[in-house]
C-alpha positions in Angstrom: -12.2 41.3 5.1 -12.5 40.9 1.3 -12.9 37.7 -0.6 -12.1 37.2 -4.3 -12.1 34.1 -6.4 -9.5 32.8 -8.8 -9.4 29.6 -11.0 -7.4 26.7 -9.6 -5.3 24.5 -11.8 -6.8 21.4 -10.1 -9.7 20.1 -12.2 -11.0 23.7 -12.6 -12.2 23.8 -9.0 -12.7 27.3 -7.4 -10.4 28.3 -4.6 -11.2 31.3 -2.5 -8.4 33.8 -2.0 -9.0 35.5 1.4 -7.7 38.9 2.4 -7.4 38.4 6.1 -8.5 41.2 8.3 -9.9 39.9 11.6 -11.8 36.6 11.3 -9.1 33.9 11.7 -11.7 31.2 12.6 -13.6 31.8 9.4 -10.3 31.5 7.4 -9.4 28.2 8.9 -13.0 26.9 8.5 -12.9 27.8 4.8 -9.5 26.3 4.3 -10.6 23.1 6.0 -13.6 22.8 3.8 -11.5 23.4 0.7 -9.1 20.7 1.7 -11.9 18.3 2.5 -13.3 18.8 -1.0 -9.9 18.3 -2.6 -9.5 15.1 -0.5 -12.9 13.8 -1.5 -12.1 14.5 -5.1 -9.0 12.3 -4.6 -11.0 9.5 -3.1 -13.1 9.4 -6.2 -10.3 10.0 -8.7 -8.4 6.9 -7.7 -11.3 4.9 -9.2 -10.1 6.0 -12.6 -6.8 5.2 -14.3 -5.8 8.9 -14.5 -2.7 9.2 -12.4 -2.2 12.8 -13.5 -5.4 13.8 -11.7 -4.2 12.0 -8.5 -0.9 13.9 -8.6 -2.7 17.3 -9.0 -4.9 16.6 -6.0 -2.0 15.4 -3.8 -0.1 18.5 -4.7 -3.2 20.5 -3.6 -2.7 18.9 -0.1 -5.4 16.3 -0.3 -5.8 14.4 2.9 -4.7 10.8 2.3 -6.5 9.6 5.4 -10.0 10.8 4.6 -12.6 8.0 4.7 -16.1 7.6 3.4 -19.1 6.2 5.4 -17.7 2.7 5.1 -14.3 3.7 6.3 -12.7 3.4 2.9 -9.6 5.7 2.4 -8.3 6.7 -1.0 -5.9 3.7 -0.8 -8.8 1.4 0.0 -10.7 2.7 -3.1 -7.6 2.5 -5.4 -7.3 -1.2 -4.3 -11.0 -2.0 -4.7 -11.0 -0.6 -8.2 -7.7 -2.5 -9.0 -5.8 0.7 -10.0 -2.3 -0.5 -9.5 -0.7 2.7 -10.6 -2.7 4.8 -8.2 -1.9 2.3 -5.4 1.8 2.7 -6.1 1.5 6.5 -6.2 -0.4 6.8 -3.0 2.0 4.5 -1.1 5.0 6.6 -2.4 3.3 9.7 -1.1 2.7 8.5 2.4 -0.7 6.7 2.3 -0.9 4.6 5.5 -1.6 0.9 4.9 -2.6 0.3 8.5 -5.8 2.4 8.3 -8.9 0.2 8.5 -12.5 0.5 7.3 -15.5 0.0 9.5 -15.0 -3.8 9.4 -11.3 -3.6 10.4 -10.1 -4.2 6.8 -6.7 -2.9 5.8 -6.2 -2.1 2.1 -4.8 -5.6 1.6 -8.0 -7.1 2.9 -10.1 -5.5 0.1 -8.1 -6.7 -2.9 -10.7 -8.0 -5.4 -9.6 -11.5 -6.2 -9.4 -12.4 -9.8 -7.0 -14.9 -11.3 -5.0 -12.4 -13.3 -1.8 -10.3 -13.3 -3.4 -7.3 -11.6 -4.2 -9.3 -8.5 -0.6 -10.4 -8.2 0.7 -6.9 -8.7 -1.6 -5.5 -6.0 -0.3 -8.3 -3.6 3.3 -7.4 -4.4 2.8 -3.6 -4.0 0.9 -3.9 -0.7 2.6 -6.9 0.7 6.2 -5.6 0.5 6.1 -5.1 4.3 5.3 -8.7 5.6 3.9 -7.3 8.8 0.8 -6.2 6.9 0.2 -9.7 5.7 -0.4 -10.8 9.3 -3.0 -8.2 10.0 -6.5 -9.4 11.0 -9.8 -7.7 10.5 -12.7 -7.6 12.9 -13.6 -11.1 11.8 -10.2 -12.3 12.8 -9.3 -13.0 9.1 -5.6 -12.6 8.4 -4.7 -11.1 5.0 -2.5 -14.0 4.0 -5.1 -16.6 5.0 -7.7 -14.8 2.8 -5.3 -14.8 -0.2 -4.2 -18.4 0.2 -7.7 -19.8 0.6 -8.8 -18.0 -2.6 -5.7 -18.9 -4.6 -6.1 -22.7 -3.9 -9.3 -22.9 -6.0 -9.3 -19.7 -8.1 -9.1 -21.3 -11.6 -12.1 -23.5 -12.2 -11.7 -25.0 -8.8 -8.0 -25.4 -9.2 -5.0 -23.3 -8.0 -3.9 -19.9 -9.3 -0.2 -20.6 -9.2 1.3 -17.1 -9.5 -0.3 -15.9 -6.2 0.3 -19.3 -4.5 4.0 -19.1 -5.4 4.2 -15.5 -4.1 2.6 -16.6 -0.8 5.0 -19.5 -0.4 7.9 -17.1 -1.0 6.7 -14.8 1.7 6.4 -17.7 4.1 10.0 -18.8 3.3 11.4 -15.2 3.8 9.3 -14.5 6.9 8.8 -17.7 8.9 6.4 -16.0 11.4 3.8 -15.9 8.6 3.5 -19.7 8.7 2.8 -19.8 12.4 -0.7 -20.7 13.4 -2.2 -19.4 16.7 -4.2 -21.7 19.0 -7.9 -21.9 18.7 -9.2 -21.2 22.1 -12.9 -21.7 21.2 -15.0 -24.3 22.9 -16.3 -27.0 20.6 -20.0 -27.7 20.5 -20.9 -31.1 21.8 -23.0 -32.3 18.8 -23.5 -35.7 20.4 -25.2 -34.5 23.5 -28.7 -35.6 22.5 -30.1 -38.3 20.3 -31.6 -36.6 17.2 -34.6 -37.7 15.0 -35.7 -36.2 11.7 -39.2 -36.3 10.1 -41.4 -34.3 7.9 -44.7 -32.5 8.4 -46.9 -30.5 6.1 -48.7 -27.2 6.1 -51.3 -26.1 3.6 -50.6 -22.9 1.7 -52.7 -21.7 -1.2 -54.4 -25.0 -1.3 -51.1 -26.7 -1.7 -49.4 -29.1 0.8 -46.0 -27.8 1.6 -43.3 -30.0 3.2 -41.4 -28.8 6.3 -38.7 -30.9 7.8 -38.4 -31.3 11.6 -35.1 -32.0 13.2 -35.3 -32.5 17.0 -33.5 -33.9 20.0 -35.2 -36.9 21.7 -35.2 -34.8 24.8 -37.2 -31.8 26.0 -36.1 -29.1 23.5 -34.5 -26.0 24.9 -36.1 -23.8 22.2 -37.8 -24.0 18.8 -36.0 -22.6 15.7 -37.7 -21.8 12.4 -34.9 -22.2 9.8 -35.4 -20.7 6.3 -33.0 -22.9 4.3 -33.0 -21.5 0.7 -29.3 -20.7 0.2 -29.7 -20.8 -3.6 -28.0 -23.9 -4.9 -27.5 -26.0 -1.8 -30.1 -28.8 -1.6 -31.7 -29.5 1.8 -29.9 -32.8 2.1 -26.6 -30.9 2.4 -28.0 -28.5 5.0 -29.4 -31.3 7.2 -26.1 -32.4 8.9 -25.6 -28.8 10.2 -29.2 -28.8 11.6 -28.7 -32.2 13.2 -25.6 -30.8 14.9 -27.6 -27.9 16.2 -30.3 -30.2 17.5 -27.8 -32.7 19.0 -25.5 -30.0 20.6 -27.8 -27.2 21.5 -31.0 -29.1 22.2 -33.1 -27.1 19.8 -36.1 -28.3 17.7 -35.7 -27.1 14.2 -38.5 -26.5 11.7 -36.8 -26.3 8.4 -38.4 -24.5 5.4 -36.5 -25.6 2.3 -36.8 -25.9 -1.5 -39.6 -28.4 -1.1 -41.6 -26.0 1.1 -41.8 -23.1 -1.5 -43.3 -22.4 -4.9 -40.2 -21.2 -7.0 -42.5 -20.2 -9.8 -43.6 -17.1 -7.7 -40.1 -15.7 -8.4 -41.3 -15.1 -11.9 -44.4 -13.1 -10.7 -44.7 -9.5 -11.6 -45.2 -8.7 -7.9 -41.7 -8.9 -6.4 -43.3 -9.6 -3.0 -45.2 -12.7 -4.2 -42.5 -15.0 -3.2 -41.8 -13.4 0.3 -45.6 -13.4 1.0 -45.7 -17.1 0.2 -42.8 -17.7 2.6 -44.7 -15.8 5.3 -47.8 -18.0 4.8 -45.6 -21.1 5.4 -44.4 -19.7 8.7 -48.0 -18.8 9.7 -49.0 -22.4 9.0 -46.4 -23.5 11.6 -47.4 -21.0 14.3 -49.9 -23.4 16.0 -47.1 -25.9 16.5 -44.6 -23.3 17.8 -44.4 -21.9 21.4 -45.2 -18.3 22.1 -41.6 -17.3 21.3 -39.2 -18.9 18.9 -36.0 -18.1 17.1 -35.8 -17.4 13.3 -32.7 -18.3 11.4 -32.6 -16.9 7.8 -30.2 -18.8 5.6 -32.0 -17.8 2.4 -29.3 -15.4 1.2 -32.0 -12.7 1.2 -35.5 -13.8 0.2 -36.4 -14.7 3.8 -34.8 -11.8 5.6 -38.0 -9.7 5.6 -39.7 -12.4 7.7 -37.8 -10.9 10.7 -40.0 -7.8 10.4 -43.2 -9.8 9.7 -42.9 -12.0 12.8 -41.0 -9.6 15.1 -43.6 -9.8 17.9 -43.3 -13.7 18.1 -39.5 -13.8 18.0 -37.1 -14.1 20.9 -34.2 -13.6 18.6 -33.1 -13.9 14.9 -29.9 -14.9 13.1 -29.5 -13.8 9.5 -26.7 -15.5 7.5 -25.0 -14.0 4.4 -27.7 -11.8 2.9 -26.4 -10.7 -0.5 -27.2 -8.1 -3.1 -28.8 -5.6 -0.7 -27.3 -2.8 -2.7 -26.6 0.9 -2.2 -29.0 3.3 -3.9 -26.5 4.4 -6.6 -25.0 1.0 -7.2 -27.1 -0.2 -10.2 -25.5 2.5 -12.4 -21.9 1.3 -11.9 -19.9 -1.1 -14.0 -19.5 -3.4 -11.0 -23.3 -3.8 -10.9 -23.5 -4.7 -14.6 -20.8 -7.4 -14.0 -22.7 -8.8 -11.0 -26.0 -8.8 -12.8 -24.5 -10.7 -15.8 -22.9 -13.1 -13.3 -26.2 -13.8 -11.6 -27.9 -14.5 -15.0 -25.1 -16.9 -16.0 -25.4 -18.8 -12.7 -29.1 -19.1 -13.2 -28.6 -20.4 -16.7 -26.2 -23.1 -15.5 -28.9 -24.5 -13.2 -31.6 -24.0 -15.8 -29.6 -26.2 -18.2 -28.3 -28.4 -15.4 -24.7 -28.1 -16.7 -23.1 -30.2 -13.9 -19.6 -29.9 -15.2 -19.7 -26.1 -15.1 -21.7 -26.0 -11.9 -18.9 -28.0 -10.2 -16.3 -25.6 -11.6 -17.9 -22.5 -10.0 -18.7 -24.3 -6.7 -15.4 -23.4 -5.1 -16.2 -19.7 -5.6 -18.8 -20.1 -2.9 -17.1 -22.4 -0.4 -13.9 -22.2 1.7 -11.4 -24.9 0.7 -11.7 -26.8 4.0 -9.2 -29.7 3.8 -7.3 -28.1 0.9 -7.5 -29.5 -2.7 -8.5 -33.0 -1.5 -11.3 -31.5 0.7 -12.6 -29.5 -2.2 -12.7 -32.6 -4.4 -14.5 -34.6 -1.8 -17.1 -31.8 -1.3 -17.6 -31.7 -5.1 -18.4 -35.4 -5.2 -20.8 -35.1 -2.2 -22.5 -32.1 -3.9 -22.8 -33.9 -7.2 -24.4 -36.9 -5.5 -26.8 -34.7 -3.6 -28.1 -32.6 -6.5 -28.5 -35.8 -8.7 -31.4 -36.7 -6.4 -32.7 -33.2 -5.7 -36.2 -32.3 -6.5 -37.5 -30.2 -9.5 -38.2 -27.4 -7.1 -34.5 -27.3 -6.2 -33.5 -26.8 -9.8 -36.1 -24.1 -10.4 -35.2 -22.2 -7.3 -31.5 -22.3 -8.1 -32.2 -21.1 -11.7 -34.4 -18.2 -10.6 -33.0 -17.0 -7.3 -29.8 -15.2 -8.4 -31.5 -12.7 -10.7 -34.5 -12.4 -8.3 -32.1 -11.3 -5.5 -30.4 -8.8 -7.8 -33.7 -7.3 -9.0 -35.9 -7.3 -6.0 -34.1 -7.7 -2.6 -33.0 -4.1 -2.3 -36.5 -2.5 -2.7 -38.1 -5.1 -0.5 -35.6 -4.6 2.4 -35.5 -0.8 1.9 -39.3 -0.6 2.3 -39.5 -2.4 5.6 -40.8 -0.4 8.6 -38.5 1.3 11.0 -36.5 -1.1 13.2 -36.3 0.0 16.8 -33.1 -0.4 18.8 -34.7 -2.6 21.5 -36.9 -4.7 19.1 -35.1 -8.1 19.8 -31.6 -9.6 19.7 -30.5 -10.0 16.1 -27.2 -11.6 15.0 -26.0 -10.9 11.4 -23.6 -13.7 10.6 -21.3 -12.9 7.7 -18.7 -15.3 6.3 -15.4 -13.6 6.7 -14.2 -14.4 3.2 -17.5 -13.8 1.3 -17.2 -11.3 -1.6 -17.1 -7.8 -0.1 -19.3 -6.0 -2.5 -21.9 -8.8 -2.9 -22.1 -10.0 0.8 -19.9 -7.9 3.1 -21.4 -4.6 2.2 -24.9 -6.0 2.1 -24.5 -7.2 5.7 -23.2 -3.8 6.7 -26.3 -2.1 5.1 -28.5 -4.5 7.0 -26.6 -3.7 10.2 -27.4 0.0 9.7 -31.1 -0.9 8.8 -31.5 -2.8 12.0 -30.1 -0.6 14.9 -28.9 -2.8 17.8 -28.2 -5.8 15.6 -24.8 -7.4 16.0 -22.6 -8.0 13.0 -20.6 -11.2 13.6 -18.2 -13.2 11.4 -18.0 -16.8 10.5 -14.2 -17.5 10.3 -12.7 -19.5 7.5 -15.9 -19.4 5.6 -16.5 -18.1 2.1 -20.3 -18.1 1.7 -21.9 -21.6 1.6 -21.3 -22.4 5.3 -23.3 -25.6 5.1 -20.6 -27.1 2.7 -17.6 -26.1 4.8 -17.5 -28.8 7.5 -18.1 -29.4 11.2 -15.9 -26.5 12.5 -18.0 -24.0 10.5 -21.3 -25.6 11.7 -20.0 -25.2 15.2 -19.3 -21.5 14.5 -22.8 -20.9 13.4 -24.0 -22.8 16.5 -21.9 -20.5 18.7 -23.5 -17.5 17.0 -27.0 -19.0 17.5 -26.4 -19.9 21.2 -26.8 -16.3 22.7 -30.3 -16.1 21.1 -31.4 -19.2 23.0 -32.6 -19.4 26.6 -29.6 -19.7 28.9 -30.9 -23.0 30.2 -34.0 -24.7 31.7 -35.7 -23.7 34.9 -34.2 -25.2 38.0 -35.6 -25.9 41.5 -33.6 -26.8 44.6 -34.7 -28.2 48.0 -33.3 -30.0 51.1 -34.0 -33.7 51.1 -34.0 -35.7 54.3 -32.6 -39.2 54.2 -31.9 -41.9 56.8 -28.3 -43.1 57.1 -26.2 -44.5 60.0 -29.5 -44.9 61.9 -29.7 -41.1 61.9 -31.7 -38.5 59.9 -29.4 -36.7 57.5 -30.0 -33.9 55.0 -28.7 -33.5 51.5 -29.6 -30.8 49.0 -31.1 -31.5 45.6 -30.7 -29.2 42.6 -32.7 -30.4 39.6 -33.8 -29.1 36.2 -37.6 -28.9 35.5 -37.0 -31.2 32.5 -35.7 -34.7 32.4 -32.1 -34.7 33.8 -29.2 -35.5 31.4 -27.4 -37.2 34.3 -27.3 -37.6 38.0 -24.4 -36.0 39.8 -23.2 -36.8 43.4 -21.6 -33.6 44.6 -19.3 -33.7 47.7 -19.4 -30.0 48.7 -17.0 -29.8 51.7 -14.3 -27.4 50.5 -13.3 -26.5 54.0 -14.4 -22.9 54.8 -16.9 -22.2 51.9 -20.4 -22.6 53.2 -22.9 -24.3 51.0 -24.8 -21.1 50.4 -21.8 -19.9 48.3 -21.5 -23.2 46.4 -25.2 -23.3 45.5 -25.1 -20.7 42.6 -22.5 -22.8 40.8 -24.6 -26.0 41.2 -27.8 -24.1 40.0 -25.8 -23.0 36.9 -24.8 -26.7 36.2 -28.4 -27.8 36.5 -29.7 -25.0 34.3 -27.1 -25.2 31.5 -26.2 -28.9 31.6 -29.6 -30.2 32.8 -28.0 -32.4 35.5 -29.7 -33.4 38.7 -27.4 -32.8 41.6 -27.4 -34.6 45.0 -25.2 -32.3 47.2 -23.6 -33.5 50.4 -22.8 -30.4 52.4 -21.5 -29.4 55.8 -25.1 -30.0 57.2 -25.1 -33.6 55.9 -22.3 -34.9 58.0 -21.2 -35.3 61.6 -18.1 -33.1 61.8 -17.3 -34.6 65.2 -15.8 -37.5 63.3 -12.9 -35.2 62.2 -11.8 -34.5 65.8 -8.2 -35.1 66.9 -8.0 -38.6 68.3 -10.7 -40.0 66.1 -9.5 -42.6 63.6 -9.6 -41.6 59.9 -12.0 -44.5 59.2 -14.7 -42.8 61.3 -15.2 -39.9 58.9 -14.8 -42.3 55.9 -17.6 -44.5 57.3 -19.7 -41.4 57.8 -19.4 -40.5 54.1 -19.8 -44.0 52.7 -23.0 -44.6 54.8 -24.4 -41.4 53.6 -23.6 -42.1 50.0 -25.0 -45.7 50.4 -28.4 -44.2 51.4 -28.4 -42.2 48.1 -27.4 -45.0 45.8 -31.0 -46.1 45.0 -31.9 -42.7 43.6 -28.6 -42.0 41.8 -29.4 -44.5 39.0 -27.3 -47.3 37.6 -24.6 -44.8 36.6 -23.8 -41.3 37.9 -21.0 -38.8 38.0 -19.0 -38.0 41.1 -17.8 -34.4 41.7 -15.5 -34.2 44.6 -15.0 -30.7 45.9 -13.9 -31.7 49.4 -10.2 -30.7 48.9 -9.3 -34.4 49.4 -11.5 -35.6 52.3 -13.9 -37.4 50.0 -11.6 -38.4 47.1 -11.3 -42.0 48.3 -15.0 -42.4 47.3 -13.9 -42.5 43.6 -12.4 -46.0 44.4 -15.3 -47.1 46.5 -17.9 -46.1 43.9 -15.8 -47.0 40.8 -18.2 -49.7 39.5 -21.2 -47.3 39.7 -19.6 -44.2 38.1 -19.7 -43.0 34.5 -17.1 -40.4 35.3 -15.5 -38.3 38.1 -14.4 -34.7 38.5 -12.0 -34.1 41.4 -11.1 -30.5 42.4 -8.0 -29.2 44.1 -7.0 -32.1 46.3 -4.4 -30.7 48.7 -2.0 -32.1 51.2 -1.5 -35.5 49.4 2.1 -35.5 50.2 5.2 -37.3 49.1 6.4 -40.1 51.5 9.5 -38.1 52.7 7.7 -34.7 52.9 6.4 -34.9 56.5 9.7 -34.4 58.3 10.8 -31.4 56.2 10.8 -27.7 57.2 8.0 -26.8 54.7 5.9 -29.6 56.2 6.2 -28.1 59.6 5.2 -24.7 58.4 2.2 -26.1 56.5 1.1 -28.1 59.6 1.3 -25.0 61.7 -0.6 -23.0 59.1 -3.4 -25.6 59.0 -3.7 -25.5 62.8 -3.8 -21.7 62.8 -6.5 -21.7 60.1 -8.5 -24.2 62.3 -8.2 -21.9 65.3 -9.6 -18.9 63.3 -12.8 -20.9 62.6 -12.9 -22.5 66.0 -12.9 -19.0 67.6 -15.1 -17.5 64.8 -12.4 -14.8 64.5 -13.9 -12.9 61.5 -11.1 -10.3 61.3 -8.4 -13.0 60.8 -10.7 -15.1 58.5 -11.3 -12.1 56.3 -7.5 -11.4 56.3 -6.6 -14.8 54.9 -9.5 -15.2 52.5 -7.7 -13.6 49.6 -5.0 -16.3 49.9 -7.5 -18.8 48.6 -9.3 -16.9 45.9 -8.2 -15.2 42.7 -8.7 -11.4 42.7 -11.4 -11.4 40.1 -12.5 -7.9 39.4 -9.4 -6.4 41.1 -9.5 -4.8 44.5 -13.2 -3.9 44.2 -14.1 -7.5 43.2 -12.2 -8.8 46.2 -14.0 -6.5 48.6 -17.4 -7.5 47.1 -16.5 -11.2 47.6 -15.5 -10.5 51.1 -18.8 -8.9 51.8 -20.7 -11.7 50.3 -18.6 -14.2 52.2 -19.2 -12.4 55.5 -22.9 -12.4 55.0 -23.0 -16.1 54.1 -21.0 -17.3 57.1 -23.0 -15.1 59.5 -25.9 -17.3 58.8 -24.0 -20.6 58.5 -24.7 -23.5 60.8 -22.6 -24.7 63.7 -21.7 -27.7 61.6 -20.0 -25.4 59.1 -17.8 -23.8 61.8 -16.9 -27.2 63.2 -16.0 -28.6 59.8 -13.9 -25.5 59.0 -12.1 -25.8 62.3 -11.2 -29.5 62.0 -10.7 -30.2 58.3 -7.3 -28.5 57.7 -5.5 -30.6 60.3 -7.5 -33.7 59.4 -6.3 -33.4 55.8 -2.7 -32.9 56.8 -2.7 -35.9 59.2 -4.9 -38.5 57.3 -5.2 -37.7 53.6 -1.8 -39.1 52.4 -2.2 -42.5 54.1 -5.8 -42.9 53.0 -5.1 -42.2 49.3 -1.8 -44.1 49.3 -3.6 -47.2 50.6 -6.2 -47.4 47.8 -6.3 -50.3 45.5 -4.7 -50.2 42.1 -6.5 -48.0 39.6 -6.9 -49.6 36.2 -6.1 -47.4 33.2 -9.5 -48.0 31.6 -11.6 -47.7 34.8 -13.6 -44.6 33.9 -13.0 -41.1 32.7 -11.5 -38.9 35.5 -10.8 -35.2 35.2 -8.5 -33.7 37.9 -9.2 -30.0 38.0 -6.4 -28.0 39.4 -6.5 -24.2 39.8 -3.7 -22.8 37.8 -2.6 -20.4 40.6 -3.1 -22.7 43.6 0.0 -23.2 45.8 2.3 -25.6 44.1 3.4 -27.6 47.1 0.0 -27.8 48.8 -2.2 -28.3 45.7 -0.2 -28.5 42.5 2.0 -31.4 43.6 -0.9 -33.2 45.3 -2.8 -33.2 42.0 0.2 -34.4 40.1 0.6 -37.3 42.6 -3.1 -38.1 42.2 -2.7 -38.1 38.4 0.1 -40.7 38.8 -2.1 -42.7 41.2 -5.0 -42.8 38.8 -3.5 -43.9 35.4 -5.6 -42.5 32.5 -6.9 -39.6 34.5 -6.7 -36.2 32.8 -5.0 -33.3 34.7 -6.7 -30.1 33.6 -6.2 -26.5 34.8 -8.8 -23.9 35.8 -7.5 -20.6 34.4 -7.3 -17.5 36.6 -8.2 -19.5 39.7 -6.3 -19.7 43.0 -8.2 -22.4 44.8 -11.7 -21.6 45.9 -13.3 -21.7 42.4 -16.8 -21.2 43.8 -15.9 -17.7 44.9 -14.1 -16.6 41.7 -16.8 -15.4 39.3 -18.5 -16.3 36.1 -15.4 -17.0 33.8 -14.0 -19.6 36.3 -17.5 -21.1 36.7 -17.7 -21.5 32.9 -14.3 -23.2 32.9 -15.4 -25.8 35.5 -18.8 -26.2 33.8 -16.9 -27.2 30.6 -14.9 -29.8 32.5 -18.1 -31.4 33.9 -19.7 -31.2 30.5 -16.9 -33.4 29.1 -18.0 -36.2 31.4 -21.7 -36.2 30.6 -23.3 -39.0 28.6 -23.9 -38.7 24.9 -26.9 -39.3 22.6 -29.4 -38.7 25.4 -33.0 -39.6 24.9 -35.7 -39.1 27.5 -38.2 -41.5 25.7 -37.3 -44.4 28.0 -36.2 -42.5 31.1 -37.9 -43.3 34.4 -38.2 -47.0 33.5 -35.4 -48.5 35.6 -35.2 -52.3 35.6 -35.3 -54.1 38.9 -31.9 -55.0 40.4 -30.9 -58.6 40.2 -29.1 -60.7 42.9 -28.0 -64.0 41.3 -31.3 -65.3 39.8 -33.5 -63.6 42.4 -35.3 -60.4 41.8 -35.2 -58.0 44.7 -38.8 -56.7 45.1 -39.0 -53.1 46.4 -41.0 -52.9 49.7 -44.7 -52.3 49.7 -45.9 -49.0 50.9 -48.6 -48.6 53.6 -50.3 -45.7 55.2 -52.1 -42.8 53.5 -50.8 -40.5 50.9 -49.7 -38.0 53.6 -47.8 -40.5 55.7 -46.5 -43.4 53.7 -44.2 -46.0 55.1 -42.6 -49.4 54.2 -44.5 -52.5 55.4 -41.1 -54.2 55.8 -39.6 -51.7 58.2 -40.5 -50.2 61.5 -41.1 -46.6 60.3 -38.0 -45.3 62.1 -36.6 -43.6 59.0 -39.8 -41.7 58.1 -38.2 -41.2 54.7 -40.1 -40.6 51.5 -40.5 -43.7 49.4 -37.8 -42.9 46.8 -35.2 -42.6 49.6 -36.3 -45.5 51.8 -33.1 -47.2 53.0 -34.7 -50.6 52.5 -34.6 -50.0 48.8 
């Protein structure tokens, strides 16, 4: 084989002419390399305005899909460098608009947004096919949403009409673009805990530094050190978000802000002088912090290196919108010069305190939540806040932009190697932040910290603290996985004395103060308590509720026998609950998971309840249903199910089990649940088997007359959630829950998604859904400062004095009773 070289007409590049003899693989390898070089040349050529060079390279078979390390194709780069002619040429020659970069951005997503004709031309060229305007990137940001949010405030805080008019035209011609999808995200309950705020001080370099503390008036779930130096946002405008974190997540926040630092250190010749000072502030807090804490860096960069410094003490870290962490060759580009000039100009505005111009540029850094009116309201709030800001705020705002540009990259690039398993790190990037300044900085940080998770704050431009409650909730959601899953929980059986008999309930309690007491009626027919317990432990752990669970072992199932009156079982339950009332507090929540047998207690306990959650009541039938053919079939079915459990016929029981549970995990998941079920019932008590044998027919015969005879339910009685599995049998469960909804005006009928009936057997996602329903009933603004100080009950004008206790500490009893109950003092029936 011989090889000779000739000169190419494309940019003078050398192309090898190969005389093929035998090595075909080598030929294709060389051709592939040649084409790759031609394609790379195209990727760089589109940055210029030379369309002729682009044509030469395309004729030389350049690959229009080739991408660089960030996933940018030639079309992406042509758009980024605002080369309209090159964009048009590439589209005409088959460039694919649907190709995405590493962040899921199409070419439309990366349009640099300037209020000029070029931006409009790029929108028109790339938006000709309206389908691309609907595309979303990894952050969930839709192209049209990005363009519209920018255009609303693009000109000194006001609209850029040419692009807004073009967007409106697209929506008129393509109505689907105006449709908004549902937001399925759970809202953070910011009012869960009462929150207090105070200041403390640490001494650094012989100076007293102020640190603000925002904490729930409840045992904190976790401690968070928050570095709040987001350039020109004073702490007073950051505080509401931190209060929301404390009130919703139960975290204690130690906030380092402009009043904590020495801004003058940003002028120091040593670029690390300021970051070293920050580290000393955190070190001053360490004696007040637990062994492990979470670091949240919202400094836009100066505090990011603290994650390395305190890595051994952290259980997790969240870094928000680090900017100007630049690529090695970036400083030599024209874009770098523009950004550097922009940073200096921003610093000058704060140096001279030019409020009019500061307010004009403010919309560049915040999403227009609430449209034009919302922007104006935020401007007024901002102006009021900075008018009372400290001198340190103004100095920091003047110095930080240029400090970031000059020093952040070398500081972060010099950090020690980050190991994949170091600790959980969330990199939170506003989805509409400037791509070059923030987006690419966060990508670089993502590469610098292997194992970190790049997440996006939707509908946020940069200054998330100014963008409203929904954005604060988004940051709380991102912070949540870094926190402990909940508090420690303990569970134990508790003997009580009721109906002149010893009974047993099960208590599941958090190790901290409880947020509420829950009376749980756990008699869902054939699910033994052992399979209900994991769900209750989850509630106690996550919601911090103390649960008093009545189970199959708490009751006398003989009261359900045929021939017994319905009132016998009702009396059994009411006497049992009566014995628990002294420990349930003045107000508690009822959770009825009896499939109907215990639902009447919502009426009986109405004056003591703060809320009720009722699951899957079944066989609450219409007046004319009993004589119908479906009724006969259902009655026979209930009798048959009872026989399976009476005879302990495991083959038949396992055969019908899937009728009552959603196939979570597919066939394998069903088999795994069957095995867990078989193991649980093999060790279940005789009371479980009797209850499972008798309850189906008892419900069919007695439930409808019991519920139909209840007194009128007042609309404003109390919050009631009726939780109905979305795939439960319609006649047996769905219609029963609808009837109950009508019987209890003001109750809220909610559906448990992907659930058939037995929610306790259906996995984590179903458990999260029902946990959310219970969460909606919990009290708000909790404080444990006065817990445990219950007032004595009153009867008319007489105070009922609790009985005195005699005996030694190992065997106490009430002086006013005959020791028959042998109950612990808190559960003494005399009280």
